[in-house]
C-alpha positions in Angstrom: -8.7 15.4 -25.0 -6.6 12.7 -22.8 -8.3 13.9 -20.2 -11.6 12.9 -21.6 -10.6 10.0 -22.3 -8.6 9.3 -18.5 -12.5 9.9 -17.4 -13.7 7.5 -19.9 -11.1 4.5 -19.0 -11.5 5.6 -14.7 -15.5 5.2 -15.0 -15.3 2.9 -17.1 -13.3 0.4 -14.5 -15.3 0.9 -11.5 -18.5 0.4 -14.3 -17.1 -3.3 -14.6 -16.2 -3.9 -10.6 -20.0 -2.3 -10.1 -21.3 -5.1 -12.6 -19.1 -7.9 -12.1 -20.2 -7.7 -8.0 -23.8 -6.7 -9.2 -23.8 -10.3 -11.6 -21.9 -12.3 -9.1 -24.7 -10.7 -5.7 -27.6 -10.8 -8.1 -27.5 -14.0 -10.5 -24.9 -16.5 -10.1 -24.4 -16.7 -5.5 -28.7 -17.5 -6.3 -27.4 -20.1 -8.4 -24.7 -21.8 -6.1 -25.4 -24.6 -4.1 -23.5 -24.3 -0.2 -20.9 -22.0 1.2 -18.0 -23.7 -0.4 -19.4 -22.9 -4.2 -20.1 -19.4 -3.0 -16.6 -19.0 -1.2 -14.8 -20.0 -4.6 -17.0 -17.1 -6.2 -16.0 -14.9 -4.0 -12.2 -16.1 -4.0 -11.8 -15.8 -8.0 -14.0 -12.6 -7.9 -12.4 -10.6 -5.4 -9.0 -9.7 -6.5 -10.7 -9.0 -10.1 -12.5 -6.3 -8.1 -9.1 -4.7 -6.2 -8.0 -4.7 -9.2 -10.4 -2.9 -11.2 -11.3 -0.5 -8.5 -7.5 0.4 -8.5 -7.1 1.3 -12.1 -10.2 3.0 -12.2 -8.5 4.7 -9.1 -5.6 5.5 -11.6 -6.9 6.6 -14.3 -9.0 9.3 -12.6 -6.0 10.2 -10.7 -3.7 10.3 -13.8 -6.5 13.5 -14.8 -4.4 15.6 -12.1 -0.9 14.9 -14.9 -1.3 14.0 -18.3 0.2 16.5 -20.5 1.2 18.4 -17.5 3.7 16.9 -14.5 4.6 13.6 -12.6 2.2 11.0 -11.0 3.6 12.4 -7.1 5.2 10.2 -5.2 2.1 9.7 -2.6 0.1 7.6 -5.5 2.9 6.4 -6.6 3.9 5.0 -3.3 0.3 3.0 -3.3 0.6 2.3 -6.5 4.0 0.6 -5.9 2.1 -1.4 -2.9 -0.9 -2.6 -5.0 1.2 -4.4 -7.6 2.8 -6.2 -5.3 0.1 -6.8 -2.6 -2.2 -7.4 -5.8 0.0 -10.6 -6.6 -0.1 -11.2 -3.3 -4.0 -11.1 -3.8 -4.5 -13.5 -6.8 -2.5 -15.6 -4.9 -4.9 -16.3 -1.7 -7.6 -16.0 -4.4 -6.1 -19.3 -6.5 -5.5 -20.7 -2.9 -9.2 -19.5 -1.8 -10.6 -21.8 -5.0 -8.4 -24.6 -5.2 -9.7 -24.9 -1.3 -13.2 -23.8 -1.9 -13.3 -26.4 -5.7 -16.8 -26.5 -6.7 -18.4 -29.8 -7.7 -20.2 -28.3 -10.6 -18.7 -28.4 -13.5 -19.8 -24.9 -14.9 -19.2 -22.6 -11.1 -15.3 -24.3 -11.3 -15.1 -23.1 -14.8 -16.7 -19.5 -14.4 -14.8 -19.0 -10.9 -11.6 -19.7 -12.7 -12.5 -17.6 -15.5 -13.0 -14.5 -13.2 -9.9 -15.5 -11.7 -7.9 -15.7 -14.9 -9.7 -12.2 -15.6 -8.1 -10.8 -12.6 -4.8 -12.0 -13.6 -5.1 -10.3 -17.2 -6.5 -7.5 -15.6 -3.1 -7.4 -12.9 -1.3 -8.1 -16.2 -2.3 -5.6 -18.5 -1.7 -2.8 -16.1 1.3 -3.9 -14.2 3.3 -5.8 -16.5 2.8 -5.5 -20.3 -0.2 -3.6 -22.2 -2.9 -5.8 -23.1 -6.1 -3.4 -23.9 -6.0 -2.2 -27.5 -9.5 -1.0 -29.5 -10.7 -4.7 -31.4 -9.5 -4.1 -34.6 -5.7 -3.2 -34.2 -5.6 -5.6 -31.3 -3.6 -8.7 -32.9 -1.5 -6.2 -34.8 -0.4 -4.8 -32.1 -0.4 -6.9 -28.9 2.8 -8.3 -30.4 4.6 -5.3 -29.3 4.9 -5.7 -25.9 4.6 -2.3 -24.6 5.1 -1.3 -21.2 1.4 -0.3 -19.0 0.9 3.8 -19.2 0.8 3.3 -14.9 4.1 1.7 -15.4 6.2 4.0 -17.2 3.7 7.1 -14.7 5.7 5.2 -12.0 8.9 5.0 -13.4 8.5 9.0 -14.0 7.6 10.1 -10.7 11.0 9.2 -9.6 
């Protein structure tokens, strides 16, 4: 049961990354004016895509040990590095977004929202669990639960 859920979560993160990238390339980028708007978009989107792919990889890899073992040291080391590297990447993304701040309001709002979503995804994986079923979200999000990835990192030691 959990293996199937993890497969769905992992595949979902990869699909989300593909949808965001596809929307950027085929829908948003053609509407942008100038290199600065393109740079701002990718500064915001790059970190989000990285976090989504890492999340998808985690869920698929976790199928190996769910219910039967622990995260391997190699995988744990990689995700500990990701945990720090993603903060750097999000900071660089924000710096790029601010450097190439779009003049058109809708582009600026879109880029800022995409970057903020990357921050939310990072927080959901590495700080506090934010993802719950919609009907239970308000009741559960205040519980400040530790994300599954962090629990797996802690048990791998």
